[in-house]
N, C-alpha and C positions, 0 to 999 in steps of 0.2 A: 527395664526396671519396673514398668507399670504392672507387669505380671506378678512381680514379687509383692508389690503393693496390694494388688488384687487378692493375692493368696493370703496375705497378712489380714486383710479386712475380713475375708471370708471365713478364715480360721477363728477370728475374734467374733465374728458373727455367730457362728455355729457353737462356739464355747458359751457365749452369753444365752442363746436359745436354750441350750442344754440345761444351764443352770435355771432358766426361767421355768422351763417345764419339769424338771426332775428334782430340784432341791426338795421337794415334799417328801421325797423317797429316802433321803440321806439319813435322817434320824428323827425322832418324834420332836426334838427341839427345833430342828429346821423346818418340819411340817407346818409349824405354828407360824413361821416367818415366810413361807414359801410365795404366798400371794405378793407380799411386799418385794421379795426379790423379784418376781415376775414383772411388777409395775416399774421398779428402778432400772431394770435392764432393758425395758422396752425401746426407749429414745436411743441409747447407745447402740443397740442391736440394729435399729432401724438406719441409723447413720452408717454403721459398718456394711450393711446390705447396699445402701445408696452408693457409697464410694467403692465399695468392692466391685458393683456392677459397673460402675464408670471407668475404673481402671481396668477391668477385664475386657470390657467392649473396646476400648481404645488399643489394648494390647493384642487382641485376638481378631484384628482385621474388621472391626465394627460389627461383629456378630454377636447378637444376644443370646443365640443358641450356644455358641461356645462358651460364652460367660455363664449360663445356666448349667451347663454341663460340668465346668470348672468348679462351680459352687457346690454342686451335688457331690462331685467326687470328694471334695475337701470335707463336706458334712460326714460322709461315710468313713473318713479317717478320724475325725475328731470324736463322733459319738462312741465307738467302741472303746477307745482309749479312756475316756472319761467315765463311762459306764463301768469298765473293769477296774479302774483305779478307785473311783468313789463309791460304787455300789457292789463291787465284787462279783459282778456277773462276768463270766468268762467270755472273751471274744475268740478263744481259741477253739471254737467248734467248726466244723467243716463249712457250714453255711455262712457263717459270718467271715471266715477267713476267704471263702470264695468271693464274697460281696467286696471285702476290702481290696482283693487282687483285682477285682473288675473296676472298682473306683480308681485304682492307680493307673489301670489301663486306660480309663476314660480321660483322666487328668494328662497322660502322656499323648493321647490323641489330639486333645483340644491344644496342648501347648506346643507340640513338636511337629505335627502334620499339617 
């Protein structure tokens, strides 16, 4: 169950980080508020990182490397989806789809091997 909590925390983390960094590109109105969004998401993102790492470390045989690769793999699943949905940048390029596939492979290796 801790692996599920870790995945949820890492998904929330990377979603918050995406908004903190990329709100400025959504529209001119949001550009004006983007620094406030970054500041407001800083503490929740940090808490998600902290608890995600704790849950993943416990769930993945006390391996911080496994935790890191899980977080990376999840980040590369969150980023393309949010970028496609909110900014209209296609994730359906050869390079991006290969990276998404590699991220899924990394998650599989860390969780099941």
